[in-house]
C-alpha positions, 0 to 999 in steps of 0.5 A: 380619136385621130381625124382628118379634114372632112370627117365628122368630129366629136369633142375630144378628137384631135387632128395631127394634120393641123399640128403638123402644119402648125409646126411649119407655118402659121395656122388659123384655128377657128370655132370648134377647135382649141390648141393644147400642148402639141395637139389641136383638139375638137371642142364641139361636134360637126364636120372638120373643114379647111380653107387654104392656105391654113385655116381650120374650123368645125362646121356645126349646127349651133344656135347658142353663141360663144364669143370669139375675138374679131367677130362682128356681132349684132347686139341689143343694149339692155343696160347703162352702167356708168360709162359702160353699156351692157349689150346682149349678144346671145352669149352666156353673159352680156358684153361691155361696150364703152361710150368711148368705143364710138367714132369721135366720142369724148367725155363731152361728146357722148354717143346717142345710145339708148336702152333697146338700141340695136348695135353692130359691133366687133368683139374686141375681147373674148375669153372664157375667163374674161367678160366680153368687150365690144367696140364700134370702131376699127383699128383706125378709129373709124366706124365703117359699117359699125355703130347703132342700126336704125329702123330695119328688122332684126331676126335670129337664125342658126350660126350655120346659116350666117356662115353660109350666106357670108360665103363668097360662093353662096349666090343668095345675097346676089340673087336677092339684091337683083330683085330688091335693094336692101341693106343687111348686117349679119352678126356671127352671133346668129342675128341678121338686120335687114332694111328694105324700101318697104316692110313687105320687101323686108319680110320677103328678104328675111324669108328668102334668107331663112329658107335658104339654109338647107338649099343648094345654090340652084335651089336658092336662085329658084326660091329668090325668083319665086318670091319676087314673082309672088311679091310683084303679083301682090304689088300689082 
């Protein structure tokens, strides 16, 4: 079935607009789409979206994570196997993380990573025919914000909520940081890590994020203000 931007789509539908644009300029195909021969087909149900100039994806409610190259994810180390760490990222299988994939790591200077540690990593290899592979450095060998996440609190949410809070137009994170200082790492695999000054503030930030999934921008600002008022009342 032929569809256009903004339509509700199902697996097997195709969009001529993406194929036409791709013949003239570079196109970025995001989650939910796959190119085969001359057509771009839909692979999961949702709403077909476009961001200028030529980025297309399917916006859908999804909890199971399908690894995609270049995405930042939050995983839990579940096994050490020689020089490789096995990391649970919520996919159908664990991802491999080499001990050399950390900044400054050598055979003599191995990173301090233990089973049960939470890591923030980038998906280097992701294919339906290959095992997912993670790295904790960028293209320049620097860790940046990647690596082992210490302390804090990790919780799961839908992939749709992750995309929503990372949208520059979403006021959620700005509204929360005006109330409490905190650190946050959002993984595209539906996991969020938060570290605030106290456990009470950490839980409040987590509740504000989870409660914002189906709210408008104005409702998000209101709920953040209400939580701040309640929290201040308990502290006083």
